[in-house]
C-alpha positions, 0 to 999 in steps of 0.5 A: 500500500502506497503512502502520502501525507494527503491527496486532493480527494481530501478536499471533498470525498464526494466530488467525482473529479477529486476522487480521481486523485487518491493515495491508493492510485500510486501503485494500483497498476493503472495508468492515466489521470483518472487513477493518479495522485495529487498532493493537497497541502504543504510546500512539497509532498512525499508519496512513497511505497513501502516494501514490508521488509528490507529489499534491494532496489536499483531502479524506479519508474514513474509518470504523469499519464502513460496511456497509449494515447495520453491526454494530459501533458501538464503537472509533470514539470519540476524537481523530483527528489528520490529517497530511500529509508531503512526504518521499520514500518515507514509511512508518511509520518517517518522523520525526514532524518530517516530518509537518504537522497538517491537522486534529484531529477529536474523536469522542464519543458524540453527534458526529458522528452515527453515528460508526462510519460513513464520514465525509468531511472537506474542508480546504485543498488541500495537496501531499503524498506521503502522509497519516496519521491519528494515533489515540488508542487501540491494543491489544486492549482499547481500540484504535481500529478503521478499516476504510478510509482514502480520499483525494481530490484534489477536495473533497466537497459540504459538508453541515450535519448536526444534532448534540446537542453544541455543538461538533460537529467542530473543524478545526485548522490550524497556521501555514505548514509550516516547511521547517527541519529538525528538531533531532536526535534528536527534534523540539522538544517542544510541548503535543501532544508532537512535533505542532505546536500547532494553532489551532482553527476550525470544520470543514465536514463533507462529504456521504456519497455515497448514502443514509445507512442508518437508525440505530435503535440511536442513536435508541433510546438517545437516546429512553431518555435523554430518558425517563429525564430526564423520570422524574428530573424528575417524582421531583424535583417530587414530592419538592419537593411533599412537602417543602413539605407537611411544612414548611408544615403542608399536606396530611395532618395539617392540621386544615383538611383533616380532616372535621368531625363532624356536628352534630345538627339544630337544634344550633349549638356544643357541646350548645347548642340555638337557640330562636326569637328567637335565644335559646340555651337551656342545655346540652342533656342527652340523656335515656334 
């Protein structure tokens, strides 16, 4: 049975829409928005899954909407901090001092690709009685949504996926877990509150079993971004050309670009007729 401090359904248990987001949905084996979890209160929430005994864990997977035709692409961005504990009978009330950070995952608009789908991550195997994900958003407006948390003893096949952002995912590993008890009543504060301050390194992304569904919404969005950038560059080049013409006298208004008036045949210069032998007569006057 999964655990968390609370869920969105606690606002109104009789509301059929809020009833979609409950704690048991974290590991009921069903994907999609109708069988998911969203935390209700607190600056952050910590949904997790207990094992009942000490077990080896080296890979986890989670997602927001992993159906074959996903319909929900929101509530998946932010920071996910993966932690484990060796405490007996762990639950939502287990002290933060008993949790050790394994990984800190940053989800943004580009990375990982199709962030709303199920993604699996490998890490160095640990012995644990439970794992949890500390998410950065709760509540009806901006709460992070998770449809399923999966835990594996063996790591998955590692893949290298293309990503636009230079920093795809970051794995955080602290020093060896401390066996010393926490100082009552709370843990010693750090830069991340009660969590250990990790050291960052590259994360290896595990393969998702089966073919990944087509992702037209993200591809269309990326194409629109590239087209908008090309239009902005074209407008900038046009404005620069106009500025140069105005500053340097090029283009419209330049004497060299104006058509010259047509001279009468046999006349060179203003009103002068060229006679044989290169001799010019005086000014020619037109008679009636």
